[in-house]
C-alpha positions as CSV (number, residue, x, y, z in Angstrom):
1,M,-36.6,24.6,64.9
2,T,-36.8,22.5,68.3
3,S,-33.9,19.9,68.3
4,H,-34.3,16.0,68.9
5,I,-33.0,16.3,72.5
6,D,-35.7,18.9,73.6
7,R,-38.5,16.5,72.6
8,R,-37.0,13.6,74.9
9,S,-39.6,13.0,77.7
10,F,-38.1,9.8,78.9
11,P,-34.3,8.8,80.6
12,R,-31.7,7.7,78.2
13,L,-29.4,4.8,78.3
14,H,-25.9,5.5,79.4
15,A,-24.7,2.3,78.8
16,P,-24.1,-0.4,75.5
17,L,-26.7,-1.8,74.4
18,Y,-27.2,-3.7,70.9
19,S,-30.2,-4.8,69.1
20,R,-31.5,-7.4,66.1
21,P,-34.4,-8.4,65.1
22,A,-36.1,-10.7,67.3
23,R,-35.9,-14.0,66.4
24,M,-33.1,-14.1,63.9
25,K,-30.3,-15.9,66.5
26,L,-27.9,-15.5,63.6
27,G,-28.2,-11.7,62.7
28,E,-25.7,-9.4,63.7
29,K,-26.0,-7.5,66.6
30,K,-26.1,-4.0,66.2
31,Q,-25.7,-0.8,68.5
32,V,-28.2,1.0,69.8
33,L,-27.8,4.7,69.7
34,D,-30.3,6.2,71.6
35,V,-32.9,4.3,73.7
36,S,-35.2,5.1,76.4
37,L,-38.4,3.8,77.7
38,G,-40.7,5.5,74.9
39,G,-38.2,4.2,72.1
40,A,-34.7,4.0,70.0
41,R,-32.8,4.8,67.7
42,I,-30.8,2.3,65.8
43,Y,-29.0,1.1,62.6
44,S,-29.8,-1.1,59.8
45,D,-29.2,-2.7,56.8
46,E,-32.7,-3.4,55.9
47,A,-34.6,-1.0,54.5
48,Q,-37.9,0.0,56.4
49,D,-41.1,1.8,56.1
50,V,-42.2,4.5,58.1
51,G,-45.5,3.4,59.9
52,S,-44.3,-0.5,59.9
53,R,-44.2,-2.8,62.8
54,L,-40.5,-4.1,63.9
55,D,-40.1,-7.1,66.4
56,L,-36.6,-6.3,68.1
57,E,-34.5,-7.9,70.5
58,L,-32.5,-5.9,72.9
59,F,-29.4,-7.1,74.8
60,L,-28.8,-5.4,77.9
61,P,-25.5,-4.9,79.4
62,D,-25.7,-7.9,82.0
63,G,-25.7,-9.8,79.1
64,S,-29.5,-10.7,79.2
65,S,-32.0,-9.8,76.4
66,L,-35.7,-8.7,76.1
67,E,-37.9,-8.7,73.2
68,C,-40.1,-6.0,72.5
69,T,-42.1,-4.5,69.2
70,A,-42.0,-1.1,68.0
71,R,-43.6,1.1,65.3
72,I,-41.0,2.8,62.9
73,V,-41.4,6.5,63.1
74,W,-38.9,7.5,61.0
75,A,-35.9,6.0,58.2
76,V,-32.8,8.2,57.3
77,K,-30.2,6.8,54.7
78,L,-26.9,7.0,55.2
79,P,-23.8,7.3,53.2
80,K,-21.6,4.7,51.5
81,D,-19.1,4.8,54.2
82,A,-21.4,4.4,56.9
83,V,-21.6,1.5,59.4
84,A,-25.0,0.7,58.4
85,R,-27.1,1.6,55.2
86,F,-30.1,3.4,57.4
87,E,-30.5,5.3,60.7
88,V,-33.9,4.4,62.1
89,G,-36.1,6.1,64.8
90,L,-38.4,4.0,66.7
91,S,-41.4,4.1,69.1
92,F,-42.0,1.3,71.4
93,I,-45.9,-0.6,71.4
94,D,-47.2,-3.0,73.4
95,V,-44.7,-3.6,75.6
96,P,-45.1,-5.7,78.7
97,E,-44.8,-3.9,82.2
98,A,-42.2,-6.5,82.9
99,T,-39.8,-5.3,80.1
100,L,-40.6,-1.4,80.8
101,E,-39.2,-2.5,84.5
102,R,-35.9,-4.4,83.2
103,L,-35.2,-1.8,80.5
104,K,-35.4,1.0,83.6
105,T,-32.3,-1.0,85.2
106,V,-30.2,0.0,82.4
107,L,-31.4,3.8,82.0
108,V,-30.7,6.9,84.0
109,A,-31.6,10.4,83.5
110,D,-30.1,12.9,81.1
111,E,-27.8,15.6,82.6
112,T,-28.9,18.1,80.5
113,E,-32.6,17.6,82.3
114,S,-33.9,19.7,85.1
């Protein structure tokens, strides 16, 4: 069985990053669990349909934010005492080059990559 880590093909984030659905200025920010130039793993209190699109606002460590669109790749319901109701895997789609360049500034290569 191939682990999730073995499939990584992009550098990962090594700094706190938060997200919320784009244009929801009053929505609670949730910590992003894992992010790369290819996608992210986030917490959500809303059920997400695999294959659907999600407009996301990512809050960078310097206080700025950027918006991107992602496709829901998988969603797992979490236990009642978890920090959110779901854990969701995202694949970024239609991301402008300028957004990718900003995201690159907070990513570093995994120590496990050769």
